[in-house]
C-alpha positions as CSV (number, residue, x, y, z in Angstrom):
1,X,33.2,135.9,57.7
2,X,30.2,134.2,56.2
3,X,30.1,130.8,54.7
4,X,29.7,132.2,51.2
5,X,32.8,134.3,51.5
6,X,34.9,131.3,52.7
7,X,33.7,129.2,49.7
8,X,34.6,132.1,47.4
9,X,38.1,132.4,48.8
10,X,38.7,128.7,48.5
11,X,37.6,128.8,44.9
12,X,39.8,131.7,44.0
13,X,42.9,130.2,45.7
14,X,42.5,126.9,43.8
15,X,42.2,128.9,40.5
16,X,45.5,130.7,41.3
17,X,47.4,127.4,41.9
18,X,50.1,127.1,39.1
19,X,49.9,123.3,39.1
20,X,46.3,123.4,38.2
21,X,47.0,125.8,35.4
22,X,49.7,123.5,33.8
23,X,48.1,121.4,31.1
24,X,49.6,117.9,30.6
25,X,50.3,117.2,27.0
26,X,51.7,114.2,25.0
27,X,52.5,116.4,22.1
28,X,56.3,115.9,21.3
29,X,58.5,119.0,21.2
30,X,58.4,121.0,18.0
31,X,61.9,120.3,16.7
32,X,63.2,118.7,13.5
33,X,64.2,115.4,15.1
34,X,61.0,114.8,17.1
35,X,58.7,116.0,14.3
36,X,60.6,114.0,11.6
37,X,61.7,117.0,9.5
38,X,65.3,116.0,9.2
39,X,66.8,116.0,5.8
40,X,67.0,112.6,4.2
41,X,67.9,111.0,0.9
42,X,64.7,109.5,-0.5
43,X,65.7,107.8,-3.8
44,X,63.1,107.1,-6.4
45,X,63.4,103.6,-7.9
46,X,62.9,103.8,-11.6
47,X,64.0,101.4,-14.4
48,X,66.8,103.7,-15.3
49,X,68.4,103.4,-11.8
50,X,67.5,99.8,-10.9
51,X,68.4,97.9,-14.1
52,X,72.0,99.2,-14.3
53,X,72.4,98.2,-10.6
54,X,71.4,94.6,-11.3
55,X,73.8,94.3,-14.2
56,X,76.6,96.0,-12.2
57,X,76.3,93.6,-9.3
58,X,76.2,90.6,-11.7
59,X,79.2,91.7,-13.7
60,X,81.3,92.3,-10.5
61,X,80.2,89.3,-8.5
62,X,80.4,86.6,-11.2
63,X,84.1,87.0,-12.0
64,X,85.0,87.3,-8.3
65,X,83.2,84.0,-7.7
66,X,85.0,82.4,-10.6
67,X,88.4,83.4,-9.2
68,X,87.5,82.1,-5.7
69,X,86.2,78.8,-7.2
70,X,89.4,78.4,-9.2
71,X,91.6,79.1,-6.2
72,X,89.7,76.5,-4.2
73,X,90.1,73.9,-6.9
74,X,93.9,74.3,-7.0
75,X,94.1,73.2,-3.3
76,X,95.2,69.5,-3.2
77,X,94.1,67.5,-0.3
78,X,93.5,63.9,1.0
79,X,90.9,63.0,3.7
80,X,90.9,59.6,5.4
81,X,88.3,58.7,7.9
82,X,89.9,56.3,10.4
83,X,87.1,56.2,13.0
84,X,86.6,52.5,12.5
85,X,90.2,51.5,12.4
86,X,90.2,50.1,15.9
87,X,87.2,47.9,15.2
88,X,87.3,46.9,11.5
89,X,91.0,47.1,10.4
90,X,93.0,43.8,10.5
91,X,95.9,43.1,12.7
92,X,99.1,44.4,11.2
93,X,100.3,41.1,9.8
94,X,98.4,42.3,6.7
95,X,96.8,45.5,5.3
96,X,93.2,45.8,4.0
97,X,91.7,48.5,1.7
98,X,90.0,51.4,3.4
99,X,86.3,51.6,2.3
100,X,86.0,54.1,-0.6
101,X,83.3,56.1,1.2
102,X,85.9,57.0,3.9
103,X,88.4,58.5,1.5
104,X,88.2,61.8,-0.3
105,X,91.1,62.9,-2.6
106,X,91.5,66.0,-4.7
107,X,94.7,66.0,-6.7
108,X,95.7,67.0,-10.3
109,X,96.6,63.3,-11.1
110,X,94.5,60.3,-10.3
111,X,95.5,57.4,-8.1
112,X,95.5,53.8,-9.5
113,X,93.3,51.2,-7.8
114,X,96.5,49.4,-6.7
115,X,97.5,52.4,-4.7
116,X,94.3,53.0,-2.8
117,X,94.7,53.7,0.9
118,X,95.0,50.7,3.3
119,X,95.1,50.2,7.0
120,X,95.8,47.9,9.8
121,X,96.0,48.0,13.6
122,X,98.2,46.9,16.4
123,X,98.0,47.1,20.2
124,X,100.6,49.0,22.2
125,X,101.3,49.9,25.8
126,X,102.5,53.5,25.7
127,X,104.4,55.0,28.6
128,X,104.0,58.5,30.0
129,X,105.4,61.1,30.6
130,X,108.3,59.5,28.6
131,X,107.6,58.5,25.0
132,X,108.9,54.9,25.5
133,X,108.6,54.2,29.2
134,X,107.4,55.9,32.3
135,X,105.4,55.5,35.5
136,X,102.1,55.8,33.7
137,X,101.2,53.3,30.9
138,X,98.3,53.5,28.6
139,X,96.9,50.7,26.5
140,X,96.1,52.0,23.1
141,X,95.2,51.0,19.5
142,X,97.9,52.0,17.1
143,X,96.4,52.5,13.6
144,X,98.7,52.3,10.6
145,X,97.4,54.1,7.5
146,X,99.0,53.8,4.1
147,X,98.1,56.3,1.3
148,X,99.5,57.4,-2.1
149,X,100.3,61.0,-3.0
150,X,100.1,61.3,-6.9
151,X,101.6,64.8,-7.1
152,X,104.4,66.8,-5.5
153,X,102.5,69.0,-3.1
154,X,103.5,72.1,-1.1
155,X,105.1,73.6,0.6
156,X,103.4,74.3,2.9
157,X,101.9,71.0,3.7
158,X,99.3,71.0,6.5
159,X,98.0,68.1,8.5
160,X,94.7,68.6,10.2
161,X,92.4,66.4,12.3
162,X,88.7,66.7,11.2
163,X,85.8,65.9,13.6
164,X,82.1,65.7,12.7
165,X,79.0,65.9,14.9
166,X,81.1,67.5,17.7
167,X,79.3,70.7,18.9
168,X,81.9,73.0,20.3
169,X,79.5,75.8,19.7
170,X,77.1,74.8,22.4
171,X,76.6,77.7,24.8
172,X,77.5,75.9,28.0
173,X,80.5,74.3,26.3
174,X,81.9,77.6,24.9
175,X,81.6,79.3,28.3
176,X,83.2,76.4,30.3
177,X,86.7,77.7,31.0
178,X,88.4,80.2,33.4
179,X,90.5,82.7,31.6
180,X,92.1,84.0,34.8
181,X,93.3,80.5,35.7
182,X,94.7,79.9,32.2
183,X,96.5,83.3,32.4
184,X,98.3,82.2,35.5
185,X,96.2,83.7,38.3
186,X,95.8,81.7,41.5
187,X,92.2,80.5,41.8
188,X,91.4,78.7,45.0
189,X,88.2,76.9,46.0
190,X,86.3,80.0,46.9
191,X,87.2,81.9,43.7
192,X,86.8,79.0,41.3
193,X,83.3,78.4,42.6
194,X,82.1,81.6,41.0
195,X,83.8,80.9,37.6
196,X,82.3,79.7,34.3
197,X,84.0,76.3,34.6
198,X,80.8,74.7,35.7
199,X,80.1,71.8,35.8
200,X,83.8,70.9,36.0
201,X,85.2,73.4,38.5
202,X,86.4,71.3,41.5
203,X,86.5,67.8,42.8
204,X,85.4,66.5,46.3
205,X,88.2,64.3,47.7
206,X,86.5,63.3,50.9
207,X,86.0,64.9,54.3
208,X,88.3,66.3,56.9
209,X,88.3,65.6,60.7
210,X,85.5,68.2,61.2
211,X,83.3,66.5,58.6
212,X,83.8,69.3,56.0
213,X,84.2,68.4,52.3
214,X,87.8,68.5,51.0
215,X,87.7,70.2,47.6
216,X,90.4,70.9,45.1
217,X,89.9,72.8,41.8
218,X,90.7,71.2,38.4
219,X,93.7,72.6,36.5
220,X,92.7,73.4,33.9
221,X,89.1,73.5,34.7
222,X,86.1,73.4,32.4
223,X,84.5,71.1,29.7
224,X,86.7,72.4,26.8
225,X,89.9,71.4,28.4
226,X,88.5,68.1,29.7
227,X,87.3,67.0,26.2
228,X,90.6,67.9,24.5
229,X,91.4,65.8,21.3
230,X,94.3,63.5,22.3
231,X,95.1,61.3,19.3
232,X,98.8,61.3,18.5
233,X,100.0,61.7,14.9
234,X,103.5,60.6,13.8
235,X,105.4,61.9,10.8
236,X,104.4,60.3,7.4
237,X,107.1,57.9,6.1
238,X,107.7,57.6,2.3
239,X,108.0,53.9,1.6
240,X,110.7,52.6,-0.8
241,X,111.8,56.1,-1.8
242,X,113.4,56.4,-5.3
243,X,117.1,57.0,-5.3
244,X,117.6,56.1,-1.7
245,X,118.4,52.4,-2.2
246,X,114.7,51.6,-1.7
247,X,114.8,52.9,1.9
248,X,112.1,54.7,3.8
249,X,112.3,58.4,4.2
250,X,110.5,60.3,6.9
251,X,108.7,63.5,5.9
252,X,109.3,65.7,8.9
253,X,106.4,67.8,10.2
254,X,106.3,69.9,13.4
255,X,103.6,71.0,15.8
256,X,105.4,74.4,16.3
257,X,103.5,77.3,14.8
258,X,100.1,75.6,14.6
259,X,98.5,78.0,17.0
260,X,97.8,81.7,16.5
261,X,100.4,84.0,18.1
262,X,97.5,85.9,19.7
263,X,96.3,82.7,21.4
264,X,99.7,82.2,23.0
265,X,99.4,85.5,24.8
266,X,96.3,84.1,26.7
267,X,98.3,81.5,28.6
268,X,100.9,81.6,31.3
269,X,102.6,78.9,33.5
270,X,100.7,77.4,36.4
271,X,100.7,79.4,39.7
272,X,99.8,76.3,41.8
273,X,101.6,73.9,44.0
274,X,101.1,70.3,43.1
275,X,98.9,69.6,46.2
276,X,96.6,72.6,45.4
277,X,94.8,71.1,42.3
278,X,93.9,67.9,40.5
279,X,93.9,66.9,36.8
280,X,90.6,67.0,34.8
281,X,88.8,63.6,34.8
282,X,89.7,62.7,31.2
283,X,93.4,63.5,31.7
284,X,93.9,60.9,34.5
285,X,95.6,58.3,32.3
286,X,98.2,60.8,31.1
287,X,98.3,62.7,34.5
288,X,97.1,60.4,37.3
289,X,98.2,63.2,39.8
290,X,100.3,66.3,39.8
291,X,103.7,65.8,41.3
292,X,107.4,65.9,40.5
293,X,106.9,63.0,38.0
294,X,103.6,64.2,36.4
295,X,104.3,67.9,36.3
296,X,101.9,70.6,35.2
297,X,101.4,70.9,31.4
298,X,103.1,74.0,30.0
299,X,100.0,75.7,28.7
300,X,102.2,78.7,27.5
301,X,104.0,76.5,24.9
302,X,101.4,73.6,24.5
303,X,100.1,74.7,21.1
304,X,97.9,71.6,20.6
305,X,96.0,72.7,23.7
306,X,95.8,76.3,22.5
307,X,94.4,75.1,19.1
308,X,91.7,73.0,20.9
309,X,90.7,75.8,23.2
310,X,89.8,78.0,20.2
311,X,86.3,76.6,19.8
312,X,84.8,75.9,16.4
313,X,81.6,77.5,15.2
314,X,80.2,74.4,13.3
315,X,79.8,70.8,14.3
316,X,82.1,69.7,11.5
317,X,85.5,71.3,11.8
318,X,89.2,70.8,11.2
319,X,92.1,71.9,13.5
320,X,95.7,72.1,12.6
321,X,98.0,69.3,14.1
322,X,101.2,69.3,12.1
323,X,102.9,71.3,9.3
324,X,105.9,71.6,7.1
325,X,106.5,75.0,5.6
326,X,109.8,74.4,3.8
327,X,109.7,71.0,2.0
328,X,107.3,69.6,-0.6
329,X,105.7,66.2,-0.2
330,X,107.0,64.0,-3.0
331,X,105.1,61.6,-5.1
332,X,104.9,58.1,-3.5
333,X,103.2,55.9,-1.0
334,X,103.4,56.9,2.6
335,X,102.6,55.2,5.9
336,X,101.4,57.1,9.0
337,X,101.1,55.9,12.6
338,X,98.2,57.1,14.7
339,X,97.7,56.4,18.4
340,X,93.9,56.1,18.6
341,X,92.7,57.5,21.9
342,X,89.8,59.9,21.2
343,X,86.4,58.1,21.2
344,X,83.9,59.3,18.6
345,X,81.4,56.5,18.5
346,X,80.0,57.7,21.8
347,X,78.3,60.6,20.1
348,X,78.0,59.2,16.5
349,X,80.8,61.3,15.2
350,X,83.8,60.6,13.0
351,X,87.5,61.6,12.9
352,X,89.7,61.9,9.9
353,X,93.3,62.8,8.8
354,X,93.3,65.7,6.4
355,X,96.5,66.5,4.5
356,X,96.2,69.7,2.5
357,X,98.0,72.6,0.7
358,X,96.7,76.1,0.7
359,X,96.4,79.2,-1.4
360,X,96.2,82.9,-0.6
361,X,92.4,82.3,-0.1
362,X,93.0,79.6,2.4
363,X,92.1,75.9,2.2
364,X,89.7,74.0,0.0
365,X,86.2,75.5,0.3
366,X,84.2,76.2,-2.8
367,X,81.2,77.6,-0.9
368,X,82.2,81.3,-1.1
369,X,83.0,81.1,-4.8
370,X,79.7,79.3,-5.6
371,X,77.8,81.9,-3.5
372,X,79.3,84.8,-5.5
373,X,78.6,83.1,-8.8
374,X,75.0,82.3,-7.8
375,X,74.3,85.9,-6.6
376,X,75.9,87.4,-9.8
377,X,73.9,85.0,-12.0
378,X,70.6,85.8,-10.3
379,X,71.2,89.6,-10.6
380,X,72.0,89.2,-14.4
381,X,68.9,87.1,-15.0
382,X,66.6,89.4,-13.1
383,X,68.1,92.4,-14.9
384,X,67.5,90.8,-18.2
385,X,63.9,89.9,-17.3
386,X,63.1,93.4,-16.0
387,X,64.7,94.9,-19.2
388,X,62.5,92.8,-21.5
389,X,59.4,93.6,-19.4
390,X,60.2,97.3,-19.6
391,X,60.7,97.2,-23.4
392,X,57.5,95.1,-24.1
393,X,55.1,96.6,-21.5
394,X,56.7,99.8,-20.0
395,X,55.0,101.2,-17.0
396,X,54.0,104.9,-17.1
397,X,55.7,106.9,-14.3
398,X,54.0,109.7,-12.5
399,X,55.3,113.3,-12.1
400,X,57.9,113.3,-9.3
401,X,57.3,117.0,-8.7
402,X,54.0,116.2,-7.0
403,X,55.5,114.0,-4.3
404,X,54.9,115.4,-0.8
405,X,58.5,116.0,0.0
406,X,58.9,118.2,-3.1
407,X,56.2,120.7,-2.0
408,X,56.5,123.4,0.7
409,X,52.8,123.5,1.4
410,X,51.8,122.1,4.8
411,X,49.5,119.2,4.9
412,X,45.8,120.1,5.2
413,X,44.6,116.6,6.2
414,X,42.5,116.5,9.3
415,X,41.3,113.7,11.5
416,X,37.5,113.2,11.4
417,X,35.2,111.2,13.5
418,X,35.2,113.1,16.8
419,X,34.7,116.6,18.1
420,X,37.8,118.6,19.3
421,X,38.4,118.6,23.1
422,X,37.9,121.9,25.0
423,X,41.6,122.4,25.6
424,X,42.7,121.6,22.1
425,X,43.8,124.5,19.9
426,X,41.5,125.6,17.1
């Protein structure tokens, strides 16, 4: 066979190769979805359709905002900032007025200047785990706050603590807990090392005989539990109650029912032995160790802990501490004792007592009502301006029938500027 015949055979075999005949193309498939031919609603915005929409939104939103604002205004509340009680209040031989900028009151009736809130402080040595005495004692400042309630309020009457400049919404803070541990699962050193409790997962207690670190996990682990708010609130006492021979009457409040029922399902009793874990660092005054005397906290029934573990979304927040759902709080002057443990000056924050009622819309918060009124007002104003503009200088509208989606003729537009490629269709 000659060289010419070999070249001819090679050429013919390459032409018969099916892979060579297949042309690569970036053209999408010819279907309604890929070629954007799906049916769609394409509204035409004209004055006849836009102007009624503006007025409708304004007419609907403005009354709703007014109702929400009225409901918020009916909530009666008293806020007392006691952050500086341990540093500026006098010793309890005498009471001094609380600065006016630390008190916010919203009641139907006003309070006389003679009945303005006052405070004083005293120093106590509080025993734990017993309320009066115990193996662990904590030196604390006891703040006494007196305030006047000018109206009969409630029920219900809710007592919150309010913190400012405390960022529970920080990413590392929000993630720093172990749900399995809280649910009652046994988490040893190896398993707790891979949890989200970092940087408070476990504590190194020393070294064993072989020189290895002795580590025990915290229970409960994580930053959220370690930073739990721990001020203690006692029931308000009505001073010199009318009709009671000028005696003091305690207004009983309870910490039962302050947490969501769904939160209670997230917790179960501890699965550990006392020697398996250690308390978080900030709990060491209340729980120096875990043993028969300082037993594990009952997270299943500790509602204050459950309330704290539901982190807030803003740096200023309130959390429920006490409530009374059955009795109203009568007019009069009250005194409330607070064990002042939780430090707020370290991060330039404040802490306050908030006594409040509620409506079907919740607590006092005018923001939502104001937002509805503002949006409704803006829509009505814009609708009026556009209506006047349309009446004075109307804009001539085109013929809608000439819009491209109203015609069945295919587009004849072509792309210019280059010659067609050899493989492109004519």
